[in-house]
N, C-alpha and C positions, 0 to 999 in steps of 0.2 A: 502492497500502500503504500501509495504515495506521502507529505507532507500534506499535502492537500487536498488529498482524498481525507485523511487523518482526522482533518481540522473540517472535514463536512458532515462525516463519522459525528465525530465531539457532536456538533452544533446540534441536530438531530435528534442524540445519546440530548442530550440539555433539553432540549422538549418534551420528549419525552419523559428525562428524571421529571421534570413537575410538572405534566401530564400527570402521572402515580402515585406523585407527595397531593399533588387535589385533592388528588382519589382514593386513599389512603384516610385524609383532614372530611372528602367527601361525607364516606361508608360512615364516621366517627363520627361525625354530628348526627347522622340519616341516628344510628344507634344511641342519639340521647335523650333526639325527639320525635321519636315515632311515638306516637299513642293510635289506641283507641283495639279489637276483638283480636285482630292478627299479631298486636303487638309486640308478642315473645316468641313468636315463631320468627320474623323479623328481626326483630335484637340480636335471639343469640344464631341467625345465620351471618350479622355479618360480621359475627366478629374474626371468625377464619376468617371471609376475606377482607380485609384492614392487616390479616396477621400476614396474606401469603402478599397482594400489594408491597406493603414494608418492607417483603423480606427481592418483592423485583424493584423497588426504590432501587434499594444494596448494592444487587448486584446491577444496573446499569448504571452505578455511582462506581462502583467497580469497576467497568466498561471505560468511563470518560476517562479514570487516573490510568486505569492502565493504560491507553493508550498515549497519556504523556495529556489527556487536558484537570483541569482541576471544580471537578462536581463543585456543582451546587447547590444545598439542600436550602438557602434562608427563604423565609419567609418572602422577603421584597426582592431578586433576585426569580419569585414567581408568579412571585406579584404582577413588574417589570415583565416580563418576555410569554408571558401566559399569552391567547392569541384566547382564550375565549369568553366566558361572566362567570362573572363567584355562581352557585349552587344561591340556589333563592328561594328550594320554601324552607324553613322555621316549621314549630310545632303540628305536628301533620299526622292523620293520622296516619297508615302501614302500605297503601293501599296510594297514597296522592306522591307517597319518595317511593313509591317501583313504581311505576309510571316516568315521577322525578329518574332514577334512577338506569332503566333503563335509555333516556334519553344523553345519561353521556357519560356510559360502557358505551353507547352506541356510538361515541365521540372520538372513543378516546382507542376504540378497536380500529377505527379505521385507522386516524392518524397514523397507529400500528400498523396497523397492514402499507401503508405506506411509505412506513420508516421498513419494510423489511420489502418491499422492489427496491429502496429508495437502495440500498446496501448492498442488493444483490449481483453483481460483477464487484464492491470492490475492498466488502468486510461478510465474507462469511463465518464471522463469526459472530461478530454484535446480531445479523445476521439471527442463529442459530436462537441467541437467547432469547431472543426479540419473537420468537416463534413461539420461543417457548411458551413467553406469556401470555403470550393471543390463546394456547388453549387452555388458560386458565380463564384469562380475561373473558372467555365465551362461553366456557362451564357457570363460572355467577354472571353473564348476563340470563344466558336459560334460566338458573334458578331464580333472579328475581323475574322475570317472564312466567313465567311457569303460574306466580300469581297476580298474572294478568290476562293471562290468557283462555279464550273459550276452548271449549268440547274440539272449536272448529277451528284451531288455529289461529283464530281474528284474537291480533291485540284490545286491548281498553284503552290505548293510549291517542287514538286519530290519528290526525294529521297534524299534531301542533308544532311548530314552531319551537319550541323551546320544551324546558326540561317542568317548568313551575304549570306550562298549561297541559301536558303529556300529560301529566300531575295528575289536571282538574279533572279533565277527561275523562282517568283510571274511574278516576275517585268517585264521578258524578253516575258514569258506567255501576259505579257497583252497590251506586246506591237506585238505583234503576233493576235493576236484580231484586227479583220474587224468591 
């Protein structure tokens, strides 16, 4: 790998590092703010996800360091460099948080897949690490979606443009169920 290729990979990994740090914090936020009849199921589902995502963060930070970069895990760097808005759902019903989390996972997974494609020719080691993360991220999204899907596979989140809209759509759909 050339120096320029290494710097490009490090730049991509910095954004993935920020995304996963943000995801871990968001999952913990949901863990603390979920209420309603499905509280305990969602509350207990999220802690293993938080721990796994924190492990992904550590692995990415170590990969950045291995490539000669300096991983930044500070809140200021995350907020300054991220390309997404902060999670906007506070204390809410489990289904509302799950609808919002589905959108969050979709965004993280999409950007991880783009990073996988971008590292195909230059850094198969980084690509392998990102693919391993995708296995878990997609599994966690499946766990979330299991609460949002009908028997026919239709998501209750509608076609909202953001996590708050998806959460509200899921909550509305749940209220309208017999």
